[in-house]
Structures are given as C-alpha cells and as structure tokens.
C-alpha positions as CSV (number, residue, x, y, z in Angstrom):
1,X,54.3,-90.7,-129.1
2,X,56.2,-90.9,-126.1
3,X,54.8,-91.6,-122.6
4,X,55.8,-92.1,-119.1
5,X,54.4,-95.4,-117.4
6,X,54.9,-95.6,-113.7
7,X,55.2,-98.9,-112.8
8,X,53.4,-100.6,-110.0
9,X,53.7,-104.4,-110.7
10,X,57.1,-106.2,-112.1
11,X,56.9,-108.7,-114.3
12,X,56.4,-112.5,-112.6
13,X,55.0,-110.9,-109.5
14,X,51.4,-111.9,-107.9
15,X,51.6,-109.4,-105.5
16,X,49.0,-106.8,-106.8
17,X,50.6,-103.4,-105.7
18,X,48.7,-99.9,-106.3
19,X,50.4,-96.7,-105.8
20,X,48.5,-94.3,-103.7
21,X,48.2,-91.1,-106.3
22,X,47.8,-88.6,-103.1
23,X,50.7,-89.9,-100.7
24,X,52.8,-92.1,-103.6
25,X,53.0,-94.9,-101.3
26,X,53.2,-98.3,-102.8
27,X,50.2,-100.3,-101.1
28,X,50.0,-104.3,-101.4
29,X,46.5,-104.1,-102.5
30,X,46.4,-107.9,-102.9
31,X,48.0,-111.1,-103.9
32,X,46.2,-112.9,-107.1
33,X,43.9,-115.3,-106.1
34,X,45.1,-118.0,-109.2
35,X,48.3,-119.2,-109.8
36,X,49.0,-116.7,-112.9
37,X,51.7,-114.0,-112.6
38,X,51.9,-110.8,-114.4
39,X,53.8,-111.4,-117.9
40,X,55.7,-108.0,-118.0
41,X,55.9,-105.0,-115.9
42,X,52.3,-103.8,-115.4
43,X,51.2,-100.1,-114.0
44,X,49.8,-96.9,-115.6
45,X,50.5,-94.1,-117.8
46,X,51.0,-90.7,-115.8
47,X,48.3,-87.9,-115.7
48,X,45.5,-90.1,-117.7
49,X,42.4,-91.0,-117.0
50,X,40.3,-94.2,-118.6
51,X,36.7,-95.2,-119.1
52,X,36.9,-97.0,-115.9
53,X,37.9,-93.7,-113.4
54,X,41.6,-95.3,-113.0
55,X,44.6,-94.0,-115.0
56,X,44.9,-95.6,-118.3
57,X,46.5,-99.5,-117.6
58,X,50.0,-100.3,-119.4
59,X,52.1,-103.3,-119.9
60,X,56.0,-102.5,-120.5
61,X,57.7,-105.5,-122.4
62,X,61.5,-105.1,-120.9
63,X,64.1,-107.8,-120.8
64,X,64.1,-107.6,-116.9
65,X,61.2,-106.5,-114.4
66,X,61.9,-103.1,-112.7
67,X,60.5,-102.5,-109.1
68,X,57.2,-100.3,-108.3
69,X,57.2,-96.6,-108.9
70,X,60.0,-97.0,-111.7
71,X,59.1,-94.7,-114.4
72,X,59.6,-96.0,-117.7
73,X,59.2,-93.8,-121.4
74,X,57.4,-96.1,-123.2
75,X,55.8,-95.9,-126.9
76,X,52.5,-98.0,-127.5
77,X,52.6,-101.0,-130.0
78,X,48.7,-101.9,-129.4
79,X,46.5,-102.5,-127.0
80,X,44.0,-105.4,-125.3
81,X,40.2,-104.2,-125.2
82,X,38.8,-105.7,-122.4
83,X,35.9,-105.2,-119.9
84,X,35.7,-106.1,-115.5
85,X,33.2,-105.6,-113.1
86,X,33.6,-101.8,-113.3
87,X,33.1,-101.3,-117.2
88,X,35.9,-100.7,-120.2
89,X,39.3,-101.9,-118.8
90,X,41.9,-101.2,-121.7
91,X,45.2,-102.4,-121.6
92,X,48.3,-100.9,-123.7
93,X,51.3,-103.0,-124.3
94,X,54.1,-100.6,-124.5
95,X,57.9,-101.2,-125.2
96,X,60.6,-98.8,-123.7
97,X,61.2,-96.2,-126.0
98,X,64.7,-96.2,-126.4
99,X,65.1,-100.1,-126.6
100,X,67.0,-100.8,-129.9
101,X,66.0,-104.6,-129.3
102,X,63.1,-103.5,-129.3
103,X,62.9,-101.7,-132.6
104,X,61.4,-104.3,-134.5
105,X,57.8,-104.0,-132.5
106,X,56.2,-101.1,-134.0
107,X,52.8,-102.6,-134.2
108,X,50.8,-105.6,-133.0
109,X,51.3,-107.5,-135.7
110,X,54.8,-107.7,-134.8
111,X,54.3,-109.3,-131.6
112,X,54.3,-112.9,-132.0
113,X,51.1,-114.2,-131.6
114,X,51.8,-116.8,-128.8
115,X,52.8,-113.9,-126.3
116,X,49.6,-112.2,-127.6
117,X,47.5,-115.0,-126.6
118,X,49.7,-115.5,-123.2
119,X,48.9,-111.6,-122.6
120,X,45.2,-112.1,-123.4
121,X,44.8,-115.4,-121.3
122,X,46.4,-114.1,-118.3
123,X,43.8,-110.8,-118.4
124,X,41.1,-113.3,-119.1
125,X,41.6,-115.5,-116.0
126,X,43.6,-113.5,-113.3
127,X,40.8,-112.3,-111.4
128,X,38.9,-115.7,-111.9
129,X,38.8,-116.9,-108.2
130,X,38.3,-113.3,-106.7
131,X,35.0,-112.6,-105.2
132,X,32.8,-109.7,-106.8
133,X,35.6,-109.5,-109.4
134,X,34.4,-110.7,-113.2
135,X,36.8,-110.0,-116.6
136,X,35.5,-110.3,-119.9
137,X,37.5,-111.4,-122.9
138,X,38.8,-108.6,-125.4
139,X,40.5,-108.4,-128.7
140,X,43.6,-106.6,-129.8
141,X,43.9,-103.7,-131.7
142,X,46.8,-102.1,-133.2
143,X,49.3,-99.1,-132.1
144,X,46.7,-96.0,-134.2
145,X,43.9,-97.3,-131.9
146,X,45.8,-97.2,-129.1
147,X,47.8,-93.8,-129.3
148,X,43.9,-92.6,-129.7
149,X,42.8,-94.0,-126.4
150,X,46.2,-92.3,-124.7
151,X,44.7,-88.6,-126.3
152,X,41.4,-89.3,-125.1
153,X,42.6,-90.3,-121.6
154,X,44.7,-87.5,-121.2
155,X,41.8,-85.2,-122.8
156,X,39.7,-87.0,-119.9
157,X,42.2,-86.5,-116.9
158,X,43.0,-82.6,-118.3
159,X,38.9,-82.1,-118.1
160,X,38.8,-83.4,-114.8
161,X,41.6,-81.5,-113.0
C-alpha cells in the first residue's frame, strides 16, 4: 500500500507547524515546551480521519529533512499506538515508497530497537511541560496492524465527507 504523507514538521525542529486544511496555509501552532526535537519528518496521511478527529499522523524516515507542505509517497512499516488528552493518537512509521536505501525496512522488527526507543521516548515526553496536555505511552505494532488502521482511517474520512 502506497499513500501520500503531507509533511508539517521537518526532522530536528522544535516548531510545531500545522497545515490549515481549509486554506492550505502553514501555521506555527507552537514551539515545543520541552528541549526535544522531532526525530523524523512528521505530518499526516492525506484524506484520512483518525480516532482523535484529525488526519492520521505519520513519521517519515528520510535521510534529509524536507519542509512543511512537502508531499512524500510512502509505505508503512509499523505504528506507535498511544493516547493523549483527546484519546487515541496513533503514529505511523513510514519510509519513502521508492527509496532503495530503506528497502530492508519492511516491518517494525527491521527497525533498530534503539531507534524505536528514541521515537517512543520523544512521543512520551514532547508534551510534558505544556499546560492541559498529556500523553500516555503506548506500544509498537507491525506493518499489518498499521495498514489496517490506514484503511479504517480512509473509511472514516470517506464516511464523513
């Protein structure tokens, strides 16, 4: 399954950008309150609706950061299941669909455990100092569960439009 991810935040940034789905404008939502930085490019899967009412979130493992608004054709290798103050807030872990340097990454067990721990740690602490925000740690699931959530998110989106 190949799908488009719209990047909102480049890897290494503390700025939390969001794309306004009505105007297409990139807005600075806030700077992260912690000293952490996004470990990979972060955005959303186009034309999806996750359980929190937003498009399905995605991290894209690239060798160089892109920019807000960049669209990347991706394939999923796993998903971090977590919750925040609004409920379920799953995060897909993706690679560019045509990148032969990432061909060995087919499922979550192909990703080095340290890298998975680093991503998990980021999502567990990135909202820590923000008033009214909370995150509850989750667990990694593999490629099949992630693809199932993508399909469900497409169905939720199509059912609401």
